[in-house]
mmCIF entry with sequence, helices, sheets and N, C-alpha, C, O atoms, coordinates in Angstrom:
data_MODEL
# 
_entry.id   MODEL 
# 
_entity.id                         1 
_entity.type                       polymer 
_entity.pdbx_number_of_molecules   1 
# 
_entity_poly.entity_id                      1 
_entity_poly.type                           'polypeptide(L)' 
_entity_poly.nstd_linkage                   no 
_entity_poly.nstd_monomer                   no 
_entity_poly.pdbx_seq_one_letter_code       MARYYMKTKQILMQDRAFLEALADVVADKKTVTYKDIAPIREKFIADQKNAA 
_entity_poly.pdbx_seq_one_letter_code_can   MARYYMKTKQILMQDRAFLEALADVVADKKTVTYKDIAPIREKFIADQKNAA 
_entity_poly.pdbx_strand_id                 A 
# 
loop_
_entity_poly_seq.entity_id 
_entity_poly_seq.num 
_entity_poly_seq.mon_id 
_entity_poly_seq.hetero 
1 1  MET n 
1 2  ALA n 
1 3  ARG n 
1 4  TYR n 
1 5  TYR n 
1 6  MET n 
1 7  LYS n 
1 8  THR n 
1 9  LYS n 
1 10 GLN n 
1 11 ILE n 
1 12 LEU n 
1 13 MET n 
1 14 GLN n 
1 15 ASP n 
1 16 ARG n 
1 17 ALA n 
1 18 PHE n 
1 19 LEU n 
1 20 GLU n 
1 21 ALA n 
1 22 LEU n 
1 23 ALA n 
1 24 ASP n 
1 25 VAL n 
1 26 VAL n 
1 27 ALA n 
1 28 ASP n 
1 29 LYS n 
1 30 LYS n 
1 31 THR n 
1 32 VAL n 
1 33 THR n 
1 34 TYR n 
1 35 LYS n 
1 36 ASP n 
1 37 ILE n 
1 38 ALA n 
1 39 PRO n 
1 40 ILE n 
1 41 ARG n 
1 42 GLU n 
1 43 LYS n 
1 44 PHE n 
1 45 ILE n 
1 46 ALA n 
1 47 ASP n 
1 48 GLN n 
1 49 LYS n 
1 50 ASN n 
1 51 ALA n 
1 52 ALA n 
# 
_struct_asym.id          A 
_struct_asym.entity_id   1 
# 
loop_
_struct_conf.conf_type_id 
_struct_conf.id 
_struct_conf.pdbx_PDB_helix_id 
_struct_conf.beg_label_comp_id 
_struct_conf.beg_label_asym_id 
_struct_conf.beg_label_seq_id 
_struct_conf.pdbx_beg_PDB_ins_code 
_struct_conf.end_label_comp_id 
_struct_conf.end_label_asym_id 
_struct_conf.end_label_seq_id 
_struct_conf.pdbx_end_PDB_ins_code 
_struct_conf.beg_auth_comp_id 
_struct_conf.beg_auth_asym_id 
_struct_conf.beg_auth_seq_id 
_struct_conf.end_auth_comp_id 
_struct_conf.end_auth_asym_id 
_struct_conf.end_auth_seq_id 
_struct_conf.pdbx_PDB_helix_class 
_struct_conf.details 
_struct_conf.pdbx_PDB_helix_length 
HELX_P HELX_P1 AA1 ALA A 2  ? GLN A 14 ? ALA A 2  GLN A 14 1 ? 13 
HELX_P HELX_P2 AA2 ARG A 16 ? ASP A 28 ? ARG A 16 ASP A 28 1 ? 13 
HELX_P HELX_P3 AA3 TYR A 34 ? ALA A 51 ? TYR A 34 ALA A 51 1 ? 18 
# 
_struct_conf_type.id          HELX_P 
_struct_conf_type.criteria    ? 
_struct_conf_type.reference   ? 
# 
loop_
_atom_site.group_PDB 
_atom_site.id 
_atom_site.type_symbol 
_atom_site.label_atom_id 
_atom_site.label_alt_id 
_atom_site.label_comp_id 
_atom_site.label_asym_id 
_atom_site.label_entity_id 
_atom_site.label_seq_id 
_atom_site.pdbx_PDB_ins_code 
_atom_site.Cartn_x 
_atom_site.Cartn_y 
_atom_site.Cartn_z 
_atom_site.occupancy 
_atom_site.B_iso_or_equiv 
_atom_site.pdbx_formal_charge 
_atom_site.auth_seq_id 
_atom_site.auth_comp_id 
_atom_site.auth_asym_id 
_atom_site.auth_atom_id 
_atom_site.pdbx_PDB_model_num 
ATOM 1   N N  . MET A 1 1  ? -18.090 -15.661 20.131 1.00 0.00 ? 1  MET A N  1 
ATOM 2   C CA . MET A 1 1  ? -16.722 -15.624 20.593 1.00 0.00 ? 1  MET A CA 1 
ATOM 3   C C  . MET A 1 1  ? -15.769 -16.206 19.542 1.00 0.00 ? 1  MET A C  1 
ATOM 4   O O  . MET A 1 1  ? -14.662 -15.705 19.347 1.00 0.00 ? 1  MET A O  1 
ATOM 5   N N  . ALA A 1 2  ? -16.212 -17.259 18.881 1.00 0.00 ? 2  ALA A N  1 
ATOM 6   C CA . ALA A 1 2  ? -15.371 -17.896 17.870 1.00 0.00 ? 2  ALA A CA 1 
ATOM 7   C C  . ALA A 1 2  ? -15.074 -16.929 16.723 1.00 0.00 ? 2  ALA A C  1 
ATOM 8   O O  . ALA A 1 2  ? -13.991 -16.965 16.139 1.00 0.00 ? 2  ALA A O  1 
ATOM 9   N N  . ARG A 1 3  ? -16.031 -16.075 16.406 1.00 0.00 ? 3  ARG A N  1 
ATOM 10  C CA . ARG A 1 3  ? -15.837 -15.098 15.334 1.00 0.00 ? 3  ARG A CA 1 
ATOM 11  C C  . ARG A 1 3  ? -14.682 -14.154 15.669 1.00 0.00 ? 3  ARG A C  1 
ATOM 12  O O  . ARG A 1 3  ? -13.862 -13.835 14.808 1.00 0.00 ? 3  ARG A O  1 
ATOM 13  N N  . TYR A 1 4  ? -14.626 -13.711 16.927 1.00 0.00 ? 4  TYR A N  1 
ATOM 14  C CA . TYR A 1 4  ? -13.567 -12.786 17.341 1.00 0.00 ? 4  TYR A CA 1 
ATOM 15  C C  . TYR A 1 4  ? -12.206 -13.478 17.357 1.00 0.00 ? 4  TYR A C  1 
ATOM 16  O O  . TYR A 1 4  ? -11.186 -12.883 17.007 1.00 0.00 ? 4  TYR A O  1 
ATOM 17  N N  . TYR A 1 5  ? -12.210 -14.732 17.764 1.00 0.00 ? 5  TYR A N  1 
ATOM 18  C CA . TYR A 1 5  ? -10.975 -15.513 17.744 1.00 0.00 ? 5  TYR A CA 1 
ATOM 19  C C  . TYR A 1 5  ? -10.449 -15.635 16.315 1.00 0.00 ? 5  TYR A C  1 
ATOM 20  O O  . TYR A 1 5  ? -9.265  -15.417 16.062 1.00 0.00 ? 5  TYR A O  1 
ATOM 21  N N  . MET A 1 6  ? -11.335 -15.984 15.387 1.00 0.00 ? 6  MET A N  1 
ATOM 22  C CA . MET A 1 6  ? -10.931 -16.157 13.995 1.00 0.00 ? 6  MET A CA 1 
ATOM 23  C C  . MET A 1 6  ? -10.437 -14.840 13.391 1.00 0.00 ? 6  MET A C  1 
ATOM 24  O O  . MET A 1 6  ? -9.454  -14.831 12.650 1.00 0.00 ? 6  MET A O  1 
ATOM 25  N N  . LYS A 1 7  ? -11.108 -13.738 13.702 1.00 0.00 ? 7  LYS A N  1 
ATOM 26  C CA . LYS A 1 7  ? -10.689 -12.426 13.185 1.00 0.00 ? 7  LYS A CA 1 
ATOM 27  C C  . LYS A 1 7  ? -9.317  -12.053 13.726 1.00 0.00 ? 7  LYS A C  1 
ATOM 28  O O  . LYS A 1 7  ? -8.466  -11.560 12.985 1.00 0.00 ? 7  LYS A O  1 
ATOM 29  N N  . THR A 1 8  ? -9.098  -12.288 15.022 1.00 0.00 ? 8  THR A N  1 
ATOM 30  C CA . THR A 1 8  ? -7.796  -11.997 15.639 1.00 0.00 ? 8  THR A CA 1 
ATOM 31  C C  . THR A 1 8  ? -6.710  -12.850 15.015 1.00 0.00 ? 8  THR A C  1 
ATOM 32  O O  . THR A 1 8  ? -5.626  -12.357 14.706 1.00 0.00 ? 8  THR A O  1 
ATOM 33  N N  . LYS A 1 9  ? -6.998  -14.124 14.831 1.00 0.00 ? 9  LYS A N  1 
ATOM 34  C CA . LYS A 1 9  ? -6.026  -15.033 14.220 1.00 0.00 ? 9  LYS A CA 1 
ATOM 35  C C  . LYS A 1 9  ? -5.691  -14.584 12.800 1.00 0.00 ? 9  LYS A C  1 
ATOM 36  O O  . LYS A 1 9  ? -4.529  -14.622 12.394 1.00 0.00 ? 9  LYS A O  1 
ATOM 37  N N  . GLN A 1 10 ? -6.698  -14.163 12.048 1.00 0.00 ? 10 GLN A N  1 
ATOM 38  C CA . GLN A 1 10 ? -6.491  -13.691 10.681 1.00 0.00 ? 10 GLN A CA 1 
ATOM 39  C C  . GLN A 1 10 ? -5.574  -12.465 10.662 1.00 0.00 ? 10 GLN A C  1 
ATOM 40  O O  . GLN A 1 10 ? -4.657  -12.389 9.844  1.00 0.00 ? 10 GLN A O  1 
ATOM 41  N N  . ILE A 1 11 ? -5.816  -11.521 11.548 1.00 0.00 ? 11 ILE A N  1 
ATOM 42  C CA . ILE A 1 11 ? -4.995  -10.304 11.610 1.00 0.00 ? 11 ILE A CA 1 
ATOM 43  C C  . ILE A 1 11 ? -3.557  -10.651 11.959 1.00 0.00 ? 11 ILE A C  1 
ATOM 44  O O  . ILE A 1 11 ? -2.625  -10.141 11.338 1.00 0.00 ? 11 ILE A O  1 
ATOM 45  N N  . LEU A 1 12 ? -3.373  -11.508 12.942 1.00 0.00 ? 12 LEU A N  1 
ATOM 46  C CA . LEU A 1 12 ? -2.021  -11.894 13.352 1.00 0.00 ? 12 LEU A CA 1 
ATOM 47  C C  . LEU A 1 12 ? -1.283  -12.631 12.237 1.00 0.00 ? 12 LEU A C  1 
ATOM 48  O O  . LEU A 1 12 ? -0.084  -12.426 12.047 1.00 0.00 ? 12 LEU A O  1 
ATOM 49  N N  . MET A 1 13 ? -1.982  -13.477 11.507 1.00 0.00 ? 13 MET A N  1 
ATOM 50  C CA . MET A 1 13 ? -1.348  -14.207 10.412 1.00 0.00 ? 13 MET A CA 1 
ATOM 51  C C  . MET A 1 13 ? -0.984  -13.271 9.256  1.00 0.00 ? 13 MET A C  1 
ATOM 52  O O  . MET A 1 13 ? 0.050   -13.454 8.614  1.00 0.00 ? 13 MET A O  1 
ATOM 53  N N  . GLN A 1 14 ? -1.821  -12.280 8.991  1.00 0.00 ? 14 GLN A N  1 
ATOM 54  C CA . GLN A 1 14 ? -1.525  -11.320 7.923  1.00 0.00 ? 14 GLN A CA 1 
ATOM 55  C C  . GLN A 1 14 ? -0.281  -10.512 8.255  1.00 0.00 ? 14 GLN A C  1 
ATOM 56  O O  . GLN A 1 14 ? 0.505   -10.186 7.365  1.00 0.00 ? 14 GLN A O  1 
ATOM 57  N N  . ASP A 1 15 ? -0.097  -10.190 9.521  1.00 0.00 ? 15 ASP A N  1 
ATOM 58  C CA . ASP A 1 15 ? 1.011   -9.340  9.948  1.00 0.00 ? 15 ASP A CA 1 
ATOM 59  C C  . ASP A 1 15 ? 2.137   -10.132 10.612 1.00 0.00 ? 15 ASP A C  1 
ATOM 60  O O  . ASP A 1 15 ? 2.957   -9.560  11.330 1.00 0.00 ? 15 ASP A O  1 
ATOM 61  N N  . ARG A 1 16 ? 2.180   -11.418 10.380 1.00 0.00 ? 16 ARG A N  1 
ATOM 62  C CA . ARG A 1 16 ? 3.161   -12.268 11.059 1.00 0.00 ? 16 ARG A CA 1 
ATOM 63  C C  . ARG A 1 16 ? 4.609   -11.834 10.791 1.00 0.00 ? 16 ARG A C  1 
ATOM 64  O O  . ARG A 1 16 ? 5.406   -11.737 11.725 1.00 0.00 ? 16 ARG A O  1 
ATOM 65  N N  . ALA A 1 17 ? 4.947   -11.577 9.545  1.00 0.00 ? 17 ALA A N  1 
ATOM 66  C CA . ALA A 1 17 ? 6.326   -11.187 9.211  1.00 0.00 ? 17 ALA A CA 1 
ATOM 67  C C  . ALA A 1 17 ? 6.702   -9.900  9.928  1.00 0.00 ? 17 ALA A C  1 
ATOM 68  O O  . ALA A 1 17 ? 7.807   -9.779  10.457 1.00 0.00 ? 17 ALA A O  1 
ATOM 69  N N  . PHE A 1 18 ? 5.784   -8.939  9.946  1.00 0.00 ? 18 PHE A N  1 
ATOM 70  C CA . PHE A 1 18 ? 6.040   -7.682  10.656 1.00 0.00 ? 18 PHE A CA 1 
ATOM 71  C C  . PHE A 1 18 ? 6.224   -7.944  12.146 1.00 0.00 ? 18 PHE A C  1 
ATOM 72  O O  . PHE A 1 18 ? 7.147   -7.406  12.757 1.00 0.00 ? 18 PHE A O  1 
ATOM 73  N N  . LEU A 1 19 ? 5.366   -8.755  12.730 1.00 0.00 ? 19 LEU A N  1 
ATOM 74  C CA . LEU A 1 19 ? 5.448   -9.034  14.159 1.00 0.00 ? 19 LEU A CA 1 
ATOM 75  C C  . LEU A 1 19 ? 6.735   -9.776  14.510 1.00 0.00 ? 19 LEU A C  1 
ATOM 76  O O  . LEU A 1 19 ? 7.318   -9.535  15.567 1.00 0.00 ? 19 LEU A O  1 
ATOM 77  N N  . GLU A 1 20 ? 7.180   -10.670 13.640 1.00 0.00 ? 20 GLU A N  1 
ATOM 78  C CA . GLU A 1 20 ? 8.443   -11.365 13.885 1.00 0.00 ? 20 GLU A CA 1 
ATOM 79  C C  . GLU A 1 20 ? 9.634   -10.404 13.801 1.00 0.00 ? 20 GLU A C  1 
ATOM 80  O O  . GLU A 1 20 ? 10.555  -10.483 14.614 1.00 0.00 ? 20 GLU A O  1 
ATOM 81  N N  . ALA A 1 21 ? 9.614   -9.499  12.819 1.00 0.00 ? 21 ALA A N  1 
ATOM 82  C CA . ALA A 1 21 ? 10.679  -8.500  12.711 1.00 0.00 ? 21 ALA A CA 1 
ATOM 83  C C  . ALA A 1 21 ? 10.676  -7.588  13.925 1.00 0.00 ? 21 ALA A C  1 
ATOM 84  O O  . ALA A 1 21 ? 11.733  -7.232  14.445 1.00 0.00 ? 21 ALA A O  1 
ATOM 85  N N  . LEU A 1 22 ? 9.503   -7.215  14.371 1.00 0.00 ? 22 LEU A N  1 
ATOM 86  C CA . LEU A 1 22 ? 9.384   -6.376  15.559 1.00 0.00 ? 22 LEU A CA 1 
ATOM 87  C C  . LEU A 1 22 ? 9.885   -7.113  16.797 1.00 0.00 ? 22 LEU A C  1 
ATOM 88  O O  . LEU A 1 22 ? 10.539  -6.516  17.652 1.00 0.00 ? 22 LEU A O  1 
ATOM 89  N N  . ALA A 1 23 ? 9.586   -8.392  16.894 1.00 0.00 ? 23 ALA A N  1 
ATOM 90  C CA . ALA A 1 23 ? 10.067  -9.195  18.021 1.00 0.00 ? 23 ALA A CA 1 
ATOM 91  C C  . ALA A 1 23 ? 11.592  -9.243  18.047 1.00 0.00 ? 23 ALA A C  1 
ATOM 92  O O  . ALA A 1 23 ? 12.197  -9.220  19.119 1.00 0.00 ? 23 ALA A O  1 
ATOM 93  N N  . ASP A 1 24 ? 12.213  -9.311  16.872 1.00 0.00 ? 24 ASP A N  1 
ATOM 94  C CA . ASP A 1 24 ? 13.679  -9.297  16.804 1.00 0.00 ? 24 ASP A CA 1 
ATOM 95  C C  . ASP A 1 24 ? 14.243  -7.992  17.347 1.00 0.00 ? 24 ASP A C  1 
ATOM 96  O O  . ASP A 1 24 ? 15.240  -8.001  18.070 1.00 0.00 ? 24 ASP A O  1 
ATOM 97  N N  . VAL A 1 25 ? 13.615  -6.873  17.006 1.00 0.00 ? 25 VAL A N  1 
ATOM 98  C CA . VAL A 1 25 ? 14.071  -5.568  17.496 1.00 0.00 ? 25 VAL A CA 1 
ATOM 99  C C  . VAL A 1 25 ? 13.901  -5.497  19.014 1.00 0.00 ? 25 VAL A C  1 
ATOM 100 O O  . VAL A 1 25 ? 14.789  -5.024  19.724 1.00 0.00 ? 25 VAL A O  1 
ATOM 101 N N  . VAL A 1 26 ? 12.777  -5.959  19.494 1.00 0.00 ? 26 VAL A N  1 
ATOM 102 C CA . VAL A 1 26 ? 12.513  -5.936  20.936 1.00 0.00 ? 26 VAL A CA 1 
ATOM 103 C C  . VAL A 1 26 ? 13.525  -6.815  21.668 1.00 0.00 ? 26 VAL A C  1 
ATOM 104 O O  . VAL A 1 26 ? 13.974  -6.462  22.758 1.00 0.00 ? 26 VAL A O  1 
ATOM 105 N N  . ALA A 1 27 ? 13.887  -7.950  21.082 1.00 0.00 ? 27 ALA A N  1 
ATOM 106 C CA . ALA A 1 27 ? 14.860  -8.836  21.705 1.00 0.00 ? 27 ALA A CA 1 
ATOM 107 C C  . ALA A 1 27 ? 16.242  -8.185  21.795 1.00 0.00 ? 27 ALA A C  1 
ATOM 108 O O  . ALA A 1 27 ? 16.995  -8.440  22.735 1.00 0.00 ? 27 ALA A O  1 
ATOM 109 N N  . ASP A 1 28 ? 16.567  -7.344  20.814 1.00 0.00 ? 28 ASP A N  1 
ATOM 110 C CA . ASP A 1 28 ? 17.876  -6.700  20.787 1.00 0.00 ? 28 ASP A CA 1 
ATOM 111 C C  . ASP A 1 28 ? 17.948  -5.450  21.657 1.00 0.00 ? 28 ASP A C  1 
ATOM 112 O O  . ASP A 1 28 ? 19.013  -5.118  22.176 1.00 0.00 ? 28 ASP A O  1 
ATOM 113 N N  . LYS A 1 29 ? 16.832  -4.759  21.819 1.00 0.00 ? 29 LYS A N  1 
ATOM 114 C CA . LYS A 1 29 ? 16.813  -3.492  22.538 1.00 0.00 ? 29 LYS A CA 1 
ATOM 115 C C  . LYS A 1 29 ? 15.943  -3.593  23.774 1.00 0.00 ? 29 LYS A C  1 
ATOM 116 O O  . LYS A 1 29 ? 14.963  -4.337  23.805 1.00 0.00 ? 29 LYS A O  1 
ATOM 117 N N  . LYS A 1 30 ? 16.310  -2.848  24.770 1.00 0.00 ? 30 LYS A N  1 
ATOM 118 C CA . LYS A 1 30 ? 15.507  -2.816  25.987 1.00 0.00 ? 30 LYS A CA 1 
ATOM 119 C C  . LYS A 1 30 ? 14.271  -1.936  25.794 1.00 0.00 ? 30 LYS A C  1 
ATOM 120 O O  . LYS A 1 30 ? 13.187  -2.250  26.286 1.00 0.00 ? 30 LYS A O  1 
ATOM 121 N N  . THR A 1 31 ? 14.452  -0.830  25.070 1.00 0.00 ? 31 THR A N  1 
ATOM 122 C CA . THR A 1 31 ? 13.354  0.100   24.815 1.00 0.00 ? 31 THR A CA 1 
ATOM 123 C C  . THR A 1 31 ? 13.214  0.283   23.309 1.00 0.00 ? 31 THR A C  1 
ATOM 124 O O  . THR A 1 31 ? 14.196  0.530   22.610 1.00 0.00 ? 31 THR A O  1 
ATOM 125 N N  . VAL A 1 32 ? 11.988  0.161   22.818 1.00 0.00 ? 32 VAL A N  1 
ATOM 126 C CA . VAL A 1 32 ? 11.709  0.321   21.399 1.00 0.00 ? 32 VAL A CA 1 
ATOM 127 C C  . VAL A 1 32 ? 10.859  1.575   21.237 1.00 0.00 ? 32 VAL A C  1 
ATOM 128 O O  . VAL A 1 32 ? 9.860   1.758   21.934 1.00 0.00 ? 32 VAL A O  1 
ATOM 129 N N  . THR A 1 33 ? 11.268  2.432   20.312 1.00 0.00 ? 33 THR A N  1 
ATOM 130 C CA . THR A 1 33 ? 10.547  3.682   20.068 1.00 0.00 ? 33 THR A CA 1 
ATOM 131 C C  . THR A 1 33 ? 9.934   3.667   18.669 1.00 0.00 ? 33 THR A C  1 
ATOM 132 O O  . THR A 1 33 ? 10.159  2.755   17.874 1.00 0.00 ? 33 THR A O  1 
ATOM 133 N N  . TYR A 1 34 ? 9.163   4.695   18.403 1.00 0.00 ? 34 TYR A N  1 
ATOM 134 C CA . TYR A 1 34 ? 8.566   4.859   17.075 1.00 0.00 ? 34 TYR A CA 1 
ATOM 135 C C  . TYR A 1 34 ? 9.642   4.857   15.994 1.00 0.00 ? 34 TYR A C  1 
ATOM 136 O O  . TYR A 1 34 ? 9.438   4.308   14.912 1.00 0.00 ? 34 TYR A O  1 
ATOM 137 N N  . LYS A 1 35 ? 10.785  5.470   16.289 1.00 0.00 ? 35 LYS A N  1 
ATOM 138 C CA . LYS A 1 35 ? 11.882  5.525   15.315 1.00 0.00 ? 35 LYS A CA 1 
ATOM 139 C C  . LYS A 1 35 ? 12.390  4.139   14.964 1.00 0.00 ? 35 LYS A C  1 
ATOM 140 O O  . LYS A 1 35 ? 12.900  3.930   13.863 1.00 0.00 ? 35 LYS A O  1 
ATOM 141 N N  . ASP A 1 36 ? 12.259  3.193   15.874 1.00 0.00 ? 36 ASP A N  1 
ATOM 142 C CA . ASP A 1 36 ? 12.662  1.816   15.608 1.00 0.00 ? 36 ASP A CA 1 
ATOM 143 C C  . ASP A 1 36 ? 11.593  1.060   14.813 1.00 0.00 ? 36 ASP A C  1 
ATOM 144 O O  . ASP A 1 36 ? 11.912  0.234   13.957 1.00 0.00 ? 36 ASP A O  1 
ATOM 145 N N  . ILE A 1 37 ? 10.344  1.347   15.103 1.00 0.00 ? 37 ILE A N  1 
ATOM 146 C CA . ILE A 1 37 ? 9.236   0.612   14.511 1.00 0.00 ? 37 ILE A CA 1 
ATOM 147 C C  . ILE A 1 37 ? 8.879   1.120   13.114 1.00 0.00 ? 37 ILE A C  1 
ATOM 148 O O  . ILE A 1 37 ? 8.584   0.318   12.228 1.00 0.00 ? 37 ILE A O  1 
ATOM 149 N N  . ALA A 1 38 ? 8.902   2.420   12.908 1.00 0.00 ? 38 ALA A N  1 
ATOM 150 C CA . ALA A 1 38 ? 8.443   3.020   11.642 1.00 0.00 ? 38 ALA A CA 1 
ATOM 151 C C  . ALA A 1 38 ? 9.131   2.436   10.407 1.00 0.00 ? 38 ALA A C  1 
ATOM 152 O O  . ALA A 1 38 ? 8.433   2.080   9.457  1.00 0.00 ? 38 ALA A O  1 
ATOM 153 N N  . PRO A 1 39 ? 10.457  2.318   10.368 1.00 0.00 ? 39 PRO A N  1 
ATOM 154 C CA . PRO A 1 39 ? 11.085  1.767   9.151  1.00 0.00 ? 39 PRO A CA 1 
ATOM 155 C C  . PRO A 1 39 ? 10.679  0.315   8.877  1.00 0.00 ? 39 PRO A C  1 
ATOM 156 O O  . PRO A 1 39 ? 10.541  -0.092  7.724  1.00 0.00 ? 39 PRO A O  1 
ATOM 157 N N  . ILE A 1 40 ? 10.492  -0.448  9.937  1.00 0.00 ? 40 ILE A N  1 
ATOM 158 C CA . ILE A 1 40 ? 10.081  -1.840  9.773  1.00 0.00 ? 40 ILE A CA 1 
ATOM 159 C C  . ILE A 1 40 ? 8.681   -1.890  9.172  1.00 0.00 ? 40 ILE A C  1 
ATOM 160 O O  . ILE A 1 40 ? 8.426   -2.639  8.229  1.00 0.00 ? 40 ILE A O  1 
ATOM 161 N N  . ARG A 1 41 ? 7.777   -1.084  9.725  1.00 0.00 ? 41 ARG A N  1 
ATOM 162 C CA . ARG A 1 41 ? 6.391   -1.070  9.247  1.00 0.00 ? 41 ARG A CA 1 
ATOM 163 C C  . ARG A 1 41 ? 6.316   -0.564  7.801  1.00 0.00 ? 41 ARG A C  1 
ATOM 164 O O  . ARG A 1 41 ? 5.571   -1.114  6.990  1.00 0.00 ? 41 ARG A O  1 
ATOM 165 N N  . GLU A 1 42 ? 7.074   0.466   7.486  1.00 0.00 ? 42 GLU A N  1 
ATOM 166 C CA . GLU A 1 42 ? 7.070   1.003   6.123  1.00 0.00 ? 42 GLU A CA 1 
ATOM 167 C C  . GLU A 1 42 ? 7.536   -0.042  5.118  1.00 0.00 ? 42 GLU A C  1 
ATOM 168 O O  . GLU A 1 42 ? 6.993   -0.142  4.019  1.00 0.00 ? 42 GLU A O  1 
ATOM 169 N N  . LYS A 1 43 ? 8.540   -0.816  5.499  1.00 0.00 ? 43 LYS A N  1 
ATOM 170 C CA . LYS A 1 43 ? 9.044   -1.878  4.618  1.00 0.00 ? 43 LYS A CA 1 
ATOM 171 C C  . LYS A 1 43 ? 7.950   -2.902  4.347  1.00 0.00 ? 43 LYS A C  1 
ATOM 172 O O  . LYS A 1 43 ? 7.763   -3.320  3.204  1.00 0.00 ? 43 LYS A O  1 
ATOM 173 N N  . PHE A 1 44 ? 7.234   -3.303  5.373  1.00 0.00 ? 44 PHE A N  1 
ATOM 174 C CA . PHE A 1 44 ? 6.202   -4.315  5.184  1.00 0.00 ? 44 PHE A CA 1 
ATOM 175 C C  . PHE A 1 44 ? 4.993   -3.770  4.435  1.00 0.00 ? 44 PHE A C  1 
ATOM 176 O O  . PHE A 1 44 ? 4.349   -4.509  3.690  1.00 0.00 ? 44 PHE A O  1 
ATOM 177 N N  . ILE A 1 45 ? 4.677   -2.518  4.613  1.00 0.00 ? 45 ILE A N  1 
ATOM 178 C CA . ILE A 1 45 ? 3.593   -1.902  3.845  1.00 0.00 ? 45 ILE A CA 1 
ATOM 179 C C  . ILE A 1 45 ? 3.977   -1.859  2.370  1.00 0.00 ? 45 ILE A C  1 
ATOM 180 O O  . ILE A 1 45 ? 3.158   -2.164  1.503  1.00 0.00 ? 45 ILE A O  1 
ATOM 181 N N  . ALA A 1 46 ? 5.215   -1.481  2.086  1.00 0.00 ? 46 ALA A N  1 
ATOM 182 C CA . ALA A 1 46 ? 5.686   -1.434  0.705  1.00 0.00 ? 46 ALA A CA 1 
ATOM 183 C C  . ALA A 1 46 ? 5.691   -2.830  0.097  1.00 0.00 ? 46 ALA A C  1 
ATOM 184 O O  . ALA A 1 46 ? 5.311   -2.999  -1.061 1.00 0.00 ? 46 ALA A O  1 
ATOM 185 N N  . ASP A 1 47 ? 6.114   -3.827  0.854  1.00 0.00 ? 47 ASP A N  1 
ATOM 186 C CA . ASP A 1 47 ? 6.132   -5.199  0.363  1.00 0.00 ? 47 ASP A CA 1 
ATOM 187 C C  . ASP A 1 47 ? 4.714   -5.691  0.052  1.00 0.00 ? 47 ASP A C  1 
ATOM 188 O O  . ASP A 1 47 ? 4.508   -6.401  -0.932 1.00 0.00 ? 47 ASP A O  1 
ATOM 189 N N  . GLN A 1 48 ? 3.741   -5.318  0.884  1.00 0.00 ? 48 GLN A N  1 
ATOM 190 C CA . GLN A 1 48 ? 2.361   -5.725  0.647  1.00 0.00 ? 48 GLN A CA 1 
ATOM 191 C C  . GLN A 1 48 ? 1.811   -5.063  -0.609 1.00 0.00 ? 48 GLN A C  1 
ATOM 192 O O  . GLN A 1 48 ? 1.078   -5.694  -1.370 1.00 0.00 ? 48 GLN A O  1 
ATOM 193 N N  . LYS A 1 49 ? 2.156   -3.805  -0.831 1.00 0.00 ? 49 LYS A N  1 
ATOM 194 C CA . LYS A 1 49 ? 1.687   -3.101  -2.031 1.00 0.00 ? 49 LYS A CA 1 
ATOM 195 C C  . LYS A 1 49 ? 2.302   -3.719  -3.278 1.00 0.00 ? 49 LYS A C  1 
ATOM 196 O O  . LYS A 1 49 ? 1.628   -3.861  -4.298 1.00 0.00 ? 49 LYS A O  1 
ATOM 197 N N  . ASN A 1 50 ? 3.588   -4.091  -3.201 1.00 0.00 ? 50 ASN A N  1 
ATOM 198 C CA . ASN A 1 50 ? 4.249   -4.689  -4.340 1.00 0.00 ? 50 ASN A CA 1 
ATOM 199 C C  . ASN A 1 50 ? 3.710   -6.085  -4.650 1.00 0.00 ? 50 ASN A C  1 
ATOM 200 O O  . ASN A 1 50 ? 3.698   -6.513  -5.804 1.00 0.00 ? 50 ASN A O  1 
ATOM 201 N N  . ALA A 1 51 ? 3.268   -6.783  -3.618 1.00 0.00 ? 51 ALA A N  1 
ATOM 202 C CA . ALA A 1 51 ? 2.724   -8.130  -3.802 1.00 0.00 ? 51 ALA A CA 1 
ATOM 203 C C  . ALA A 1 51 ? 1.320   -8.098  -4.403 1.00 0.00 ? 51 ALA A C  1 
ATOM 204 O O  . ALA A 1 51 ? 0.873   -9.063  -5.023 1.00 0.00 ? 51 ALA A O  1 
ATOM 205 N N  . ALA A 1 52 ? 0.639   -6.980  -4.209 1.00 0.00 ? 52 ALA A N  1 
ATOM 206 C CA . ALA A 1 52 ? -0.753  -6.888  -4.699 1.00 0.00 ? 52 ALA A CA 1 
ATOM 207 C C  . ALA A 1 52 ? -0.845  -6.616  -6.169 1.00 0.00 ? 52 ALA A C  1 
ATOM 208 O O  . ALA A 1 52 ? -1.945  -6.515  -6.710 1.00 0.00 ? 52 ALA A O  1 
# 
């Protein structure tokens, strides 16, 4: 069980900035669609590639 907890924690920490940005969008809008999420995700994917 501890292994799954650690893996989940690792995934959440890796994607923390994306999840925080997504939380901001959700806080501002009642309904969030793919059109709202896609640009945010693309930005973070590009940032990860540039950091590598």
